[in-house]
C-alpha positions as CSV (number, residue, x, y, z in Angstrom):
1,M,35.9,-69.8,-53.7
2,N,38.7,-71.9,-55.1
3,K,38.1,-75.7,-55.0
4,I,40.1,-77.8,-52.6
5,D,42.1,-79.6,-55.3
6,T,43.7,-76.2,-56.4
7,Q,45.0,-75.4,-53.0
8,T,48.3,-76.3,-51.3
9,P,48.1,-78.6,-48.2
10,Y,50.1,-77.9,-45.0
11,F,50.5,-80.0,-42.0
12,N,52.2,-77.4,-39.9
13,A,50.4,-74.2,-38.7
14,D,53.6,-72.0,-38.9
15,D,54.2,-73.1,-42.5
16,A,50.6,-72.4,-43.3
17,Y,50.9,-68.9,-41.8
18,I,54.0,-68.2,-43.9
19,A,52.1,-69.1,-47.0
20,I,49.2,-66.8,-46.0
21,E,51.5,-63.9,-45.4
22,R,53.3,-64.5,-48.7
23,I,50.1,-64.5,-50.7
24,Y,48.9,-61.3,-49.0
25,N,52.1,-59.5,-49.4
26,E,52.3,-60.4,-53.1
27,S,48.8,-59.1,-53.6
28,I,49.6,-55.8,-51.8
29,N,52.7,-55.3,-53.8
30,L,50.8,-55.8,-57.1
31,I,48.2,-53.2,-56.1
32,Q,50.9,-50.7,-55.0
33,Q,52.8,-51.2,-58.3
34,A,49.7,-50.7,-60.3
35,Y,48.8,-47.6,-58.3
36,E,52.3,-46.1,-59.0
37,K,51.9,-46.9,-62.8
38,I,48.6,-45.1,-63.0
39,I,49.8,-42.1,-61.1
40,N,53.1,-41.7,-62.9
41,Q,52.6,-43.1,-66.4
42,S,50.3,-42.5,-69.3
43,L,48.6,-45.8,-69.8
44,S,46.4,-46.8,-72.8
45,Q,42.9,-48.3,-72.4
46,E,44.4,-51.7,-73.4
47,E,47.2,-51.4,-70.8
48,L,44.6,-50.5,-68.1
49,L,42.6,-53.6,-69.0
50,V,45.7,-55.8,-68.8
51,L,46.4,-54.4,-65.3
52,K,42.8,-55.0,-64.3
53,N,42.9,-58.6,-65.4
54,D,46.1,-59.2,-63.6
55,L,44.8,-57.7,-60.3
56,E,41.6,-59.6,-60.5
57,K,43.5,-62.9,-60.7
58,N,46.5,-62.2,-58.4
59,A,45.8,-59.2,-56.1
60,V,43.4,-61.2,-54.0
61,Y,42.9,-62.2,-50.4
62,P,44.5,-65.4,-49.1
63,Q,42.2,-68.3,-48.4
64,I,42.2,-70.9,-45.6
65,A,40.3,-74.2,-46.1
66,F,39.7,-77.5,-44.4
67,Q,38.0,-80.5,-45.9
68,I,36.4,-82.5,-43.1
69,E,35.1,-86.0,-43.8
70,D,33.0,-88.1,-41.4
71,E,36.1,-90.1,-40.3
72,H,37.9,-86.9,-39.4
73,L,35.2,-85.5,-37.1
74,F,36.4,-84.8,-33.5
75,I,33.9,-84.2,-30.8
76,D,35.1,-82.8,-27.5
77,S,32.2,-81.4,-25.5
78,S,34.6,-79.3,-23.4
79,M,35.9,-77.3,-26.4
80,A,34.1,-74.1,-27.4
81,Y,36.2,-73.7,-30.6
82,G,38.9,-75.2,-32.8
83,I,36.8,-78.1,-34.0
84,A,34.2,-78.8,-36.8
85,V,31.2,-80.7,-35.6
86,D,29.9,-81.6,-39.1
87,P,31.7,-82.8,-42.2
88,G,32.1,-80.3,-45.0
89,H,34.4,-77.9,-46.8
90,Y,35.2,-75.0,-44.4
91,V,36.6,-71.8,-45.9
92,T,37.5,-68.3,-44.9
93,T,39.5,-65.4,-46.4
94,V,42.2,-63.5,-44.5
95,T,43.6,-60.0,-44.4
96,N,46.5,-58.3,-42.7
97,P,47.9,-61.6,-41.5
98,K,50.6,-59.8,-39.4
99,V,47.9,-58.3,-37.2
100,F,46.4,-61.8,-36.7
101,E,49.5,-63.9,-36.7
102,K,49.2,-65.5,-33.2
103,Y,45.4,-65.9,-33.7
104,L,45.7,-67.6,-37.1
105,I,48.5,-70.0,-36.0
106,D,46.6,-70.9,-32.8
107,Q,43.3,-71.6,-34.7
108,I,45.0,-73.7,-37.4
109,K,46.9,-75.7,-34.8
110,H,43.7,-76.6,-33.0
111,M,42.1,-77.8,-36.3
112,L,45.2,-79.8,-37.3
113,K,45.4,-81.4,-33.9
114,H,41.8,-82.3,-33.5
115,H,41.1,-83.5,-37.1
116,D,44.4,-84.9,-38.2
117,I,44.1,-83.5,-41.7
118,P,46.0,-80.8,-43.6
119,V,45.0,-77.1,-44.0
120,F,44.8,-75.8,-47.5
121,I,46.2,-72.4,-48.3
122,S,45.6,-70.6,-51.6
123,K,44.6,-67.4,-53.3
124,S,40.9,-66.7,-53.1
125,D,38.8,-65.2,-55.9
126,I,38.1,-62.0,-53.8
127,P,40.1,-59.0,-55.0
128,I,41.5,-56.6,-52.4
129,P,40.0,-53.1,-52.8
130,L,42.4,-50.2,-53.4
131,S,41.0,-48.3,-50.4
132,F,42.2,-51.0,-47.9
133,V,45.7,-50.9,-49.3
134,I,46.4,-47.2,-50.2
135,E,44.1,-45.0,-48.1
136,T,45.3,-41.8,-49.8
137,G,44.0,-43.2,-53.1
138,T,40.5,-42.2,-51.9
139,T,41.6,-38.5,-51.5
140,I,42.7,-38.0,-55.2
141,S,40.4,-35.6,-56.9
142,D,41.8,-35.7,-60.5
143,P,38.8,-37.1,-62.5
144,T,41.1,-38.7,-65.1
145,I,43.0,-40.6,-62.4
146,L,39.8,-41.6,-60.7
147,K,38.4,-43.0,-63.9
148,K,41.4,-45.1,-64.3
149,F,41.2,-46.3,-60.7
150,K,37.6,-47.5,-61.4
151,I,38.7,-49.4,-64.4
152,V,41.7,-51.1,-62.8
153,F,41.0,-51.6,-59.1
154,A,38.4,-53.5,-57.1
155,Q,36.0,-51.2,-55.3
156,T,34.7,-51.6,-51.8
157,N,31.2,-53.1,-52.1
158,I,29.2,-52.9,-48.8
159,K,26.9,-55.7,-49.8
160,D,29.8,-58.1,-49.3
161,M,30.6,-56.7,-45.8
162,H,28.0,-58.2,-43.6
163,D,27.5,-60.0,-40.3
164,D,25.4,-62.9,-41.6
165,V,27.6,-65.5,-39.9
166,P,27.6,-64.1,-36.4
167,N,23.9,-63.2,-36.8
168,G,23.1,-66.8,-37.6
169,L,21.7,-66.1,-41.0
170,L,23.8,-68.6,-43.0
171,R,22.3,-72.0,-42.2
172,K,23.8,-75.1,-43.7
173,K,21.8,-76.1,-46.7
174,C,24.0,-78.6,-48.4
175,K,26.9,-80.7,-47.2
176,D,28.8,-79.9,-50.4
177,L,28.7,-76.1,-50.1
178,P,31.5,-74.2,-48.5
179,Q,30.8,-73.5,-44.8
180,P,32.3,-70.5,-42.9
181,L,35.5,-71.3,-41.1
182,S,35.4,-68.0,-39.2
183,L,32.9,-65.3,-38.2
184,F,34.2,-62.6,-40.4
185,S,35.4,-62.5,-44.0
186,A,38.5,-60.5,-45.1
187,L,36.4,-57.7,-46.5
188,R,34.4,-57.3,-43.3
189,T,37.7,-57.4,-41.3
190,D,39.4,-54.8,-43.5
191,Y,36.3,-52.5,-43.1
192,S,36.6,-52.7,-39.3
193,L,40.4,-52.3,-39.2
194,S,40.0,-49.1,-41.1
195,R,37.2,-47.9,-38.8
196,L,39.2,-48.7,-35.7
197,H,42.1,-46.5,-36.9
198,H,39.7,-43.7,-37.7
199,Y,37.8,-43.7,-34.4
200,T,40.6,-44.5,-32.0
201,G,43.6,-42.9,-33.7
202,T,45.7,-46.0,-33.4
203,H,46.6,-48.8,-35.9
204,A,45.0,-52.2,-35.5
205,S,48.5,-53.8,-34.8
206,H,48.6,-52.0,-31.4
207,F,45.3,-53.5,-30.0
208,Q,45.7,-56.0,-27.2
209,N,43.7,-59.1,-26.3
210,F,42.2,-57.6,-23.1
211,I,40.1,-54.5,-23.5
212,L,38.8,-52.0,-20.9
213,L,36.1,-49.5,-22.0
214,T,34.9,-46.4,-20.3
215,N,32.5,-43.6,-20.9
216,Y,34.4,-40.9,-19.1
217,H,37.6,-39.1,-20.2
218,R,38.8,-38.7,-16.6
219,Y,39.8,-42.3,-16.5
220,V,42.3,-41.8,-19.3
221,S,44.8,-39.8,-17.3
222,E,44.7,-42.5,-14.5
223,F,45.3,-45.2,-17.1
224,I,48.2,-43.3,-18.7
225,E,49.7,-42.8,-15.2
226,H,49.4,-46.6,-14.5
227,A,50.8,-47.4,-18.0
228,L,53.9,-45.2,-17.5
229,S,54.6,-46.8,-14.1
230,A,54.3,-50.3,-15.7
231,L,56.9,-49.6,-18.4
232,G,60.2,-51.4,-17.8
233,D,63.1,-52.5,-19.9
234,E,61.1,-55.6,-20.9
235,D,58.8,-55.7,-24.0
236,I,56.2,-53.3,-22.7
237,E,55.3,-50.0,-24.3
238,L,52.4,-47.4,-24.3
239,V,50.8,-46.4,-27.6
240,S,48.6,-43.3,-27.7
241,P,46.5,-41.7,-30.4
242,G,48.6,-40.9,-33.4
243,N,50.5,-44.2,-32.9
244,H,52.8,-42.3,-30.5
245,I,54.9,-44.8,-28.6
246,T,56.4,-44.4,-25.1
247,K,58.8,-47.0,-23.8
248,K,61.7,-47.4,-21.4
249,I,65.2,-48.2,-22.5
250,N,68.0,-48.6,-20.0
251,G,65.7,-46.9,-17.4
252,I,65.1,-43.8,-19.6
253,L,61.7,-43.0,-21.1
254,V,61.9,-42.8,-24.9
255,E,59.2,-41.5,-27.2
256,E,58.7,-42.3,-30.9
257,G,56.3,-40.6,-33.3
258,E,54.2,-37.5,-33.1
259,K,51.4,-37.2,-30.6
260,S,48.0,-36.6,-32.2
261,L,47.1,-32.9,-32.4
262,H,43.4,-33.6,-32.1
263,L,41.9,-36.5,-30.2
264,P,39.8,-38.9,-32.2
265,Q,36.2,-39.6,-31.3
266,M,37.1,-42.7,-29.2
267,P,40.8,-42.3,-28.2
268,A,42.6,-45.6,-27.5
269,Y,45.6,-46.2,-25.3
270,H,47.5,-49.6,-25.5
271,L,49.7,-51.0,-22.8
272,K,51.4,-53.4,-25.2
273,R,53.0,-56.7,-24.4
274,K,55.0,-58.7,-26.8
275,D,52.6,-61.6,-26.6
276,G,49.6,-59.4,-27.3
277,N,48.1,-60.0,-23.9
278,G,48.4,-56.4,-22.7
279,I,45.5,-54.0,-22.1
280,T,43.7,-51.7,-24.6
281,F,41.9,-48.8,-22.9
282,I,39.3,-46.9,-24.9
283,N,37.1,-43.9,-23.9
284,I,34.1,-44.7,-26.0
285,G,32.1,-41.7,-25.0
286,V,28.4,-41.7,-24.0
287,G,25.6,-43.7,-25.5
288,P,24.6,-47.1,-27.0
289,S,25.4,-46.0,-30.6
290,N,29.0,-45.5,-29.6
291,A,29.1,-48.7,-27.7
292,K,27.7,-50.7,-30.7
293,N,30.1,-48.9,-33.1
294,I,33.3,-49.7,-31.3
295,T,32.4,-53.3,-30.5
296,D,31.2,-54.0,-34.1
297,N,34.8,-53.2,-35.1
298,L,36.7,-54.5,-32.1
299,A,35.1,-57.9,-32.7
300,V,37.1,-58.7,-35.8
301,L,40.3,-58.7,-33.7
302,R,38.9,-61.6,-31.7
303,P,39.9,-60.3,-28.3
304,H,39.8,-62.4,-25.1
305,C,37.3,-60.0,-23.5
306,W,36.0,-56.5,-23.2
307,I,34.9,-55.0,-19.8
308,M,33.0,-51.8,-19.2
309,L,34.1,-49.5,-16.4
310,G,31.4,-46.8,-16.3
311,H,29.1,-44.7,-14.2
312,C,25.5,-45.4,-13.5
313,A,22.4,-44.2,-11.7
314,G,21.7,-46.3,-8.6
315,L,18.1,-47.2,-8.2
316,R,18.1,-48.6,-4.7
317,R,17.8,-46.6,-1.5
318,S,20.4,-48.7,0.1
319,Q,23.0,-47.8,-2.5
320,E,25.4,-44.9,-1.8
321,L,27.4,-42.7,-4.2
322,G,30.6,-44.6,-5.0
323,D,29.1,-48.1,-4.5
324,Y,29.9,-50.6,-7.3
325,V,27.4,-52.5,-9.5
326,L,28.4,-55.8,-10.9
327,A,25.9,-56.5,-13.7
328,H,24.6,-60.1,-13.9
329,G,21.7,-59.3,-16.2
330,Y,20.8,-56.6,-18.7
331,V,17.5,-55.1,-19.8
332,R,17.9,-53.7,-23.3
333,H,16.1,-50.4,-23.9
334,D,19.0,-49.2,-26.1
335,H,17.3,-50.2,-29.4
336,V,20.5,-50.1,-31.5
337,L,20.8,-53.9,-31.8
338,D,17.2,-54.9,-32.0
339,S,17.3,-56.0,-35.7
340,A,20.6,-58.0,-35.3
341,L,19.9,-59.5,-31.8
342,P,16.2,-59.1,-30.7
343,P,15.6,-57.8,-27.2
344,W,14.0,-61.1,-26.2
345,V,17.4,-62.9,-26.5
346,S,18.8,-63.3,-23.0
347,I,22.4,-62.1,-22.4
348,P,23.9,-64.5,-19.8
349,P,26.5,-63.5,-17.2
350,L,29.9,-65.2,-17.8
351,A,31.1,-66.9,-14.6
352,E,34.8,-66.3,-15.3
353,I,34.3,-62.6,-15.8
354,Q,32.0,-62.2,-12.9
355,V,34.3,-64.0,-10.5
356,A,37.3,-62.0,-11.7
357,L,35.5,-58.6,-11.2
358,Q,34.3,-59.6,-7.7
359,E,37.7,-60.8,-6.6
360,A,39.3,-57.6,-7.9
361,V,36.8,-55.4,-6.0
362,S,37.5,-57.4,-2.8
363,E,41.3,-57.2,-3.3
364,I,41.5,-53.5,-4.1
365,T,39.0,-52.3,-1.5
366,G,40.1,-54.8,1.2
367,L,36.4,-55.6,1.8
368,E,35.1,-59.1,2.4
369,D,31.8,-60.9,3.1
370,V,29.1,-58.6,4.5
371,A,31.3,-55.5,4.2
372,L,31.9,-56.3,0.5
373,K,28.2,-56.8,-0.2
374,S,27.4,-53.4,1.3
375,K,29.6,-51.7,-1.3
376,L,29.2,-54.2,-4.3
377,R,25.7,-54.9,-5.5
378,T,25.1,-57.7,-8.1
379,G,21.9,-57.4,-10.2
380,T,20.2,-56.2,-13.3
381,V,21.3,-53.1,-15.2
382,L,18.8,-51.4,-17.5
383,G,20.4,-49.9,-20.6
384,T,18.7,-46.9,-22.2
385,D,19.3,-44.6,-25.3
386,N,17.8,-41.6,-23.5
387,R,20.3,-39.6,-21.4
388,N,17.4,-37.7,-19.9
389,W,15.5,-40.8,-18.8
390,E,14.8,-39.1,-15.4
391,L,12.2,-37.0,-17.1
392,Q,10.2,-40.2,-17.8
393,Y,9.9,-41.3,-14.2
394,D,6.3,-42.5,-14.3
395,E,6.8,-44.5,-17.5
396,L,10.0,-46.2,-16.3
397,Y,9.2,-46.8,-12.7
398,E,7.1,-49.9,-13.4
399,K,9.9,-51.3,-15.7
400,F,12.4,-50.8,-12.9
401,Q,10.2,-52.8,-10.6
402,Q,9.4,-55.6,-13.0
403,H,13.1,-56.2,-13.9
404,R,14.3,-55.8,-10.3
405,A,16.8,-53.3,-11.8
406,I,19.5,-51.9,-9.5
407,A,21.1,-49.4,-12.0
408,V,20.6,-47.5,-15.2
409,D,23.3,-46.7,-17.8
410,M,23.6,-46.2,-21.5
411,E,26.4,-48.5,-22.7
412,S,26.6,-51.7,-20.7
413,A,23.7,-53.6,-22.2
414,T,24.9,-52.8,-25.7
415,L,28.4,-53.9,-25.0
416,A,27.2,-57.1,-23.4
417,A,24.8,-57.9,-26.2
418,N,27.4,-57.3,-28.9
419,G,29.9,-59.5,-26.9
420,F,27.3,-62.3,-26.9
421,R,26.5,-61.7,-30.6
422,F,30.2,-61.8,-31.6
423,R,31.3,-64.5,-29.1
424,V,33.6,-62.2,-27.2
425,P,33.6,-62.6,-23.4
426,Y,32.1,-59.5,-21.7
427,G,31.5,-57.9,-18.3
428,T,30.4,-54.7,-16.6
429,L,31.5,-53.1,-13.4
430,L,29.7,-49.7,-12.8
431,C,30.1,-47.1,-10.1
432,V,27.1,-45.3,-8.7
433,S,27.5,-41.6,-9.5
434,D,23.9,-40.4,-8.8
435,K,20.6,-41.6,-7.4
436,P,17.8,-39.7,-9.3
437,L,15.0,-41.7,-7.7
438,H,16.1,-40.6,-4.3
439,G,16.8,-36.9,-4.9
440,E,20.5,-37.2,-5.6
441,L,21.0,-35.9,-9.2
442,K,24.3,-35.8,-10.9
443,L,25.2,-32.1,-10.4
444,K,28.5,-30.5,-10.9
445,G,29.7,-30.2,-7.3
446,A,28.7,-33.7,-6.2
447,A,30.0,-35.2,-9.5
448,N,33.4,-33.7,-9.1
449,A,33.7,-34.9,-5.5
450,F,32.7,-38.4,-6.7
451,Y,35.2,-38.4,-9.5
452,N,38.1,-37.4,-7.3
453,E,37.3,-40.2,-4.8
454,R,36.5,-43.1,-7.0
455,I,38.1,-43.0,-10.4
456,A,41.5,-44.3,-9.4
457,Q,40.1,-47.1,-7.3
458,H,37.6,-48.1,-10.1
459,L,40.4,-48.3,-12.7
460,S,42.6,-50.3,-10.3
461,I,39.8,-52.8,-10.0
462,G,39.5,-53.1,-13.7
463,L,43.2,-53.6,-14.1
464,K,43.3,-56.2,-11.4
465,S,40.4,-58.1,-13.0
466,I,42.5,-58.3,-16.2
467,D,45.4,-59.8,-14.2
468,I,43.1,-62.5,-12.9
469,L,41.6,-63.2,-16.3
470,R,45.0,-63.3,-18.0
471,S,46.0,-66.2,-15.7
472,L,43.1,-68.4,-16.8
473,P,43.4,-71.0,-19.6
474,L,41.9,-69.6,-22.8
475,R,39.5,-72.5,-23.1
476,N,38.0,-71.5,-19.7
477,L,37.6,-67.8,-20.7
478,H,36.0,-68.4,-24.1
479,S,32.8,-70.0,-22.7
480,R,30.6,-72.5,-24.5
481,K,27.7,-70.2,-23.5
482,L,28.7,-68.0,-26.4
483,R,28.5,-70.7,-29.0
484,G,25.4,-71.8,-30.9
485,F,24.4,-75.0,-32.6
486,E,26.2,-74.4,-35.9
487,E,29.4,-72.4,-35.3
488,P,32.5,-71.7,-37.4
489,P,35.4,-73.7,-36.1
490,F,37.6,-70.7,-35.6
491,R,37.1,-68.8,-32.3
């Protein structure tokens, strides 16, 4: 990383952002120009090496840094982010600043306000790989061109794309060493932005701050119907896979772009607002592996929350099909996060999310007090990686009893654990679709009847909960429960 005395100081977050964007755009332009030269011109070995040296020095990620001295420390016990609690040199690299514009300006503003020091913006010493700028560059098969690419361009190196900071593996060893300013580096972020586009069929610029996740495709048509009804002549639009845009102009629906011919693995639909506080709705499919995959990548966007609206098996005799389960605890038998976040780590419920979901259930169903409790059960959800867990009844029955579990599903525990791991507020509202312990298996006829009755209401509850959360101050939503002893200052 560049030293502090080689960087330019800024005392205004907007000016700092402009500098970040300028450095990034200049770097991207250099890579694009070099790409065109290699494709269209016959360059000598010497010319290739000149290009390589130029890109290594100048086609690099922007860098943000703060130098915090003891006299500039600011301790506010009510703040979960936006402050440094120890002196030191705090650094992070940045990519795709346009996607993160509001986030970056907001985080820099907090630091400038709390510490009364400048922010330093400069080029880093981390080159931007070709694959994160020109995706088609990876599809070229001409061995001569590929050899030139390897000489000139930085390659993606997976050893530099890690989660050591969110996993708590980078402990402070020396006050003089650079400390992480954010959870993710530019390389790790670029990796996830690319993955999000691949899995959801939509560009990262369309993702909103509030995210609803489901494991059933039938919810998608309900969300699209809601989104279309929400379109107005204001700055609201619906983005579907393929980056297809639907909006309303002068009362008339207008479509832009081509719809995706084939749905991606986890199709995403974005009800976009100009301020970014709309709703992203993703059908993640079934299983903890999918749940980990999508949230590993969503986390780099630093959303305000993700909430699971899924189906579950009810474990209590008193539950009925169509009842709701509000998870306030998770038993993790999903195994996909055991190495990054051991199962013995407790995943706490977040009060703001829990209250919003319960209020939304009450408002949408019209139920209160005892009547509400008869349809909404709060308790522990057990997450499993075995879709046919019913065939292990004897083995699991004791675990159900010990944990006082009230439901079983395959995604919720993973989504909550990754929210905790990546400091993203999380919550789960499930709907009981079967009761295997009591002879009510999820069979085709009963399942269809359940879907027809509950999906619209369940989605309406999720949408209402977002309305409630959107009205809260951000410092309330981003709980201190998600922060550890040594945290990067940026949220």
